C-alpha positions in Angstrom: 0.5 -38.8 -23.9 -0.9 -38.6 -20.3 2.4 -37.1 -19.1 2.2 -34.5 -21.9 -1.4 -33.6 -21.0 -0.5 -33.3 -17.4 2.3 -31.0 -18.1 0.1 -28.8 -20.3 -2.5 -28.7 -17.6 0.1 -27.6 -15.0 1.2 -24.9 -17.3 -2.4 -23.7 -17.9 -2.9 -23.6 -14.1 0.2 -21.5 -13.7 -1.0 -19.0 -16.4 -4.4 -18.8 -14.7 -2.8 -18.1 -11.3 -0.6 -15.4 -12.9 -3.8 -13.5 -13.8 -4.6 -13.2 -10.1 -2.0 -10.4 -9.9 -3.6 -7.8 -12.0 -0.9 -5.1 -12.2 2.7 -4.8 -13.2 5.3 -2.0 -12.9 4.1 -0.7 -16.3 0.8 0.2 -14.6 2.4 2.4 -12.0 2.5 6.0 -13.1 5.0 8.3 -11.4 7.8 10.6 -12.6 8.5 12.4 -9.3 11.7 11.6 -7.5 9.9 10.1 -4.5 7.7 7.9 -6.7 10.6 6.8 -8.9 12.6 5.8 -5.8 9.6 3.8 -4.5 9.3 2.0 -7.9 13.1 1.2 -8.0 13.0 -0.1 -4.4 10.0 -2.3 -5.3 11.8 -3.7 -8.4 14.8 -4.6 -6.2 12.4 -6.1 -3.6 10.8 -8.2 -6.3 14.0 -10.0 -7.0 14.4 -11.1 -3.4 12.4 -13.4 -1.1 12.4 -10.9 1.7 9.3 -9.5 3.4 8.2 -6.1 2.1 6.4 -3.5 4.1 4.5 -0.9 2.0 3.7 2.3 3.8 1.7 5.3 2.8 -1.7 7.0 3.1 -4.9 5.4 2.1 -5.5 5.5 -1.6 -1.8 5.9 -2.7 -1.6 2.6 -4.5 -0.1 0.2 -2.0 -2.0 -2.8 -3.4 -0.9 -2.0 -6.9 2.7 -2.1 -5.7 2.1 -5.5 -4.1 0.7 -6.8 -7.4 3.6 -5.5 -9.3 6.2 -6.9 -6.9 4.6 -10.4 -7.2 4.3 -10.1 -11.0 8.0 -9.3 -11.3 9.2 -12.0 -8.9 10.1 -15.7 -9.4 6.8 -16.6 -7.8 4.8 -14.9 -10.5 3.3 -18.1 -11.8 2.0 -19.1 -8.3 -0.8 -17.8 -6.2 -1.2 -14.2 -5.2 -3.6 -14.1 -2.3 -4.9 -10.8 -1.0 -6.2 -10.3 2.6 -7.8 -7.1 3.9 -7.0 -7.5 7.6 -9.4 -4.7 8.5 -12.3 -6.1 6.5 -12.5 -9.6 8.2 -13.8 -9.8 11.8 -11.4 -10.9 14.5 -13.4 -14.1 15.2 -13.1 -15.2 11.5 -9.6 -13.9 10.7 -7.6 -16.7 12.4 -9.5 -19.5 10.7 -9.3 -17.7 7.4 -5.6 -17.1 7.6 -4.5 -20.4 9.2 -7.4 -22.8 8.4 -8.9 -25.3 10.8 -9.2 -29.1 11.4 -12.5 -31.0 11.4 -14.4 -30.5 14.6 -12.4 -27.4 15.6 -15.6 -25.4 16.2 -19.3 -25.6 15.5 -19.9 -25.3 11.8 -16.5 -26.4 10.8 -16.7 -28.3 7.5 -15.9 -32.0 7.3 -12.2 -32.7 6.7 -11.2 -29.2 7.8 -10.1 -26.3 5.6 -6.9 -24.8 4.3 -6.1 -21.3 5.4 -5.0 -18.5 3.1 -1.3 -19.0 4.1 -1.5 -22.6 2.9 -3.4 -21.5 -0.3 -0.6 -19.0 -1.0 2.2 -21.5 -0.4 4.7 -21.2 -3.3 3.4 -17.7 -4.0 2.7 -14.5 -2.3 0.3 -13.4 0.4 -0.6 -9.7 0.6 -1.7 -8.6 4.1 -3.3 -5.2 3.6 -3.9 -2.9 6.6 -1.8 -5.1 8.9 -1.7 -2.3 11.4 -5.3 -3.1 12.2 -4.6 -6.7 13.5 -5.1 -7.5 17.2 -2.0 -8.2 19.2 -2.9 -11.9 19.5 -3.2 -12.4 15.7 0.1 -10.5 15.3 1.8 -13.1 17.4 0.6 -15.8 15.0 1.8 -13.9 12.0 5.2 -13.6 13.7 5.3 -17.4 14.0 4.8 -17.8 10.3 7.6 -15.3 9.5 10.0 -16.9 12.0 9.2 -20.6 11.7 7.8 -20.8 8.1 4.9 -22.8 9.5 1.3 -22.4 10.6 -1.0 -24.1 13.1 -4.5 -24.8 12.0 -7.2 -23.9 14.5 -7.9 -26.9 16.7 -4.6 -28.7 15.7 -1.3 -29.1 17.4 0.5 -30.3 14.3 2.5 -27.5 12.5 2.2 -27.3 8.7 5.1 -25.9 6.7 4.4 -23.1 4.2 6.6 -21.5 1.6 5.1 -18.1 1.2 6.4 -14.6 0.5 4.7 -11.9 2.7 4.0 -8.4 1.5 2.3 -6.2 4.1 0.8 -2.7 3.9 -0.4 -0.1 6.3 -1.3 3.5 6.6 -0.9 3.3 10.4 2.1 4.9 12.1 3.5 1.7 13.4 6.2 3.3 15.5 3.5 5.2 17.4 1.4 2.0 17.6 4.3 0.2 19.2 4.7 3.0 21.8 0.9 2.7 22.5 1.2 -1.1 22.9 -1.0 -1.8 19.9 1.6 -3.3 17.7 4.3 -5.8 18.5 7.9 -4.5 18.2 9.3 -7.9 17.2 6.7 -8.3 14.4 7.6 -4.7 13.2 11.2 -5.7 12.8 10.2 -8.9 10.9 8.0 -6.9 8.6 10.3 -3.9 8.1 13.0 -5.8 6.2 12.3 -3.9 3.0 10.2 -0.8 3.8 8.9 1.1 0.8 7.1 4.5 1.4 4.6 5.5 -1.3 4.3 9.2 -1.6 0.8 10.9 -1.4 -0.6 12.5 -4.6 -0.3 16.1 -3.2 3.5 15.8 -3.3 3.6 14.5 -6.9 1.0 16.6 -8.8 3.2 16.5 -11.9 1.8 13.0 -12.3 -1.8 14.2 -12.6 -2.0 14.6 -16.4 -0.7 11.0 -17.0 -2.9 9.6 -14.2 -6.0 11.4 -15.7 -5.4 9.9 -19.1 -4.9 6.4 -17.6 -8.2 6.7 -15.7 -10.0 8.2 -18.7 -9.0 5.1 -20.7 -10.3 2.9 -17.9 -13.6 4.6 -17.6 -14.1 4.6 -21.4 -13.9 0.9 -21.3 -16.1 0.5 -18.2 -18.8 3.0 -19.2 -18.7 2.7 -23.0 -17.6 6.3 -23.5 -15.2 7.9 -25.9 -13.7 10.7 -23.8 -10.4 11.8 -25.4 -8.8 14.1 -22.9 -9.2 16.6 -20.0 -9.1 20.3 -20.7 -6.5 22.7 -19.4 -9.0 24.5 -17.2 -10.2 21.3 -15.6 -6.7 20.1 -15.1 -5.8 23.4 -13.5 -8.6 22.9 -10.9 -7.3 19.4 -10.1 -3.8 20.8 -9.7 -5.0 23.3 -7.1 -6.5 20.6 -4.9 -4.5 18.7 -2.2 -6.1 15.2 -2.7 -6.5 14.0 0.9 -7.9 10.7 -0.6 -5.0 10.4 -3.1 -5.3 8.5 -6.3 -8.5 6.7 -5.1 -10.2 10.1 -4.7 -8.9 11.2 -8.1 -10.5 8.1 -9.6 -13.8 8.9 -7.9 -13.8 12.5 -9.1 -13.0 11.6 -12.8 -15.6 8.8 -12.7 -18.3 11.2 -11.6 -17.1 13.8 -14.1 -17.5 11.4 -17.0 -20.9 10.3 -15.8 -22.0 13.9 -15.8 -20.9 14.3 -19.4 -23.2 14.0 -22.4 -22.4 10.9 -24.6 -21.4 13.2 -27.5 -18.9 15.2 -25.3 -15.2 14.0 -25.6 -13.4 16.5 -23.4 -13.7 16.8 -19.6 -14.3 20.4 -18.8 -14.1 22.2 -15.4 -17.9 22.3 -15.3 -18.0 18.5 -15.3 -16.0 18.2 -12.2 -17.7 17.8 -8.8 -17.1 20.5 -6.2 -13.6 20.2 -4.6 -13.4 23.4 -2.6 -15.6 22.1 0.2 -13.2 19.3 0.9 -10.3 21.9 1.0 -12.3 24.0 3.5 -13.0 21.0 5.7 -9.2 20.2 5.8 -8.4 23.8 6.7 -11.0 23.8 9.5 -9.1 21.0 11.2 -6.1 23.3 11.6 -7.8 25.9 13.8 -8.4 29.6 13.2 -7.5 32.9 14.9 -10.0 35.7 15.3 -8.4 37.3 12.3 -9.2 34.3 10.1 -5.6 33.1 9.9 -4.8 29.4 10.1 -2.7 28.3 13.1 -0.7 25.1 12.9 -0.6 22.8 15.9 2.6 22.8 18.0 3.4 19.2 16.9 3.2 20.3 13.3 5.5 23.2 13.9 8.0 21.1 15.8 8.0 18.4 13.2 8.7 21.0 10.5 11.6 22.4 12.4 13.0 18.9 13.1 12.6 17.8 9.4 14.4 21.0 8.2 17.3 20.5 10.7 17.7 16.8 9.6 17.9 18.0 5.9 20.5 20.6 6.9 22.6 18.0 8.6 22.3 15.6 5.6 23.4 18.4 3.3 26.4 19.3 5.5 27.3 15.6 5.6 26.9 15.2 1.8 24.2 12.6 2.3 26.3 10.4 4.6 23.8 9.2 7.2 26.4 8.0 9.7 28.1 11.4 9.7 24.8 13.2 9.8 23.7 11.1 12.9 26.9 12.1 14.6 26.2 15.8 13.9 22.7 15.4 15.3 23.8 13.5 18.3 21.5 10.5 17.6 22.1 6.8 16.6 22.0 5.8 13.0 18.9 3.7 13.6 17.2 6.7 15.2 18.0 8.8 12.2 16.7 6.1 9.8 13.4 6.2 11.8 13.2 9.9 11.4 14.0 9.7 7.7 11.1 7.3 7.3 8.8 9.4 9.5 9.4 12.6 7.5 9.6 10.7 4.2 13.1 12.0 3.4 14.9 10.2 0.6 18.7 10.4 0.4 
């Protein structure tokens, strides 16, 4: 009887832990080619123990992808631990990630404390904004990936951990490496399965479905009964470039619903907050001529030319990257870096 109860308790704990990953692939909305490719890559990644690096602008849904990968993996019944590397101060981050032994520093609790890597052992740890880590902390993360063990603060005895790492960043890591702000060896350890999540402005066909999902969410949170968004309101959203991506869309729709009367069931254009001001702020960053025409920076122009030339070579090579790299006179690895930089999917 005790054995049976113990097994039931263990199963209950597993179910509770599963709830810590809130999203699955069914929650990710995207019909564009780039988004479908990212989803397929994530589904493949979920079936492997390899480290995943999620890349994309802020607000594109990197954390949702991390949840979904964990939920679809063999580790789904174990811990899913989330760490925002940019939100924890450098002085606390090491002890939070790796734990500490008793007496390691003033204020250390009696008996020491497990770190988040130990808490996640058997499951997944999601390191969000990993590009914000200091170089010294990066070295300790590298040790975990290489040796599968951690050192608690104040201890010389390594502790083995079985943890799957999913990292995310909006930082240009290649540029950070050139600037000495990110370790190249850690980059190659993280970049085993890179997945680039496209920005909302490149997949505006997903706006109607995203709006309906968010309307349903806000109906539950705010006790409303909004049924849909009008064509005129949707047209305004389609004209905007969404620098804040899905997170900004969520903010805009939330404010729109708050502005509505409780009896209103359709989001109209008049309910939406002003979006044009943000567009003008974006354009002002480009620079202007005396005639009022926008002028792109030289880097932007060169990048556009480079991207188009790569696409031309890939087309001529029928998508064969090795052949395309030979045409361009660069190494295959260099071409892959460019494909990732320009978000080109082949």
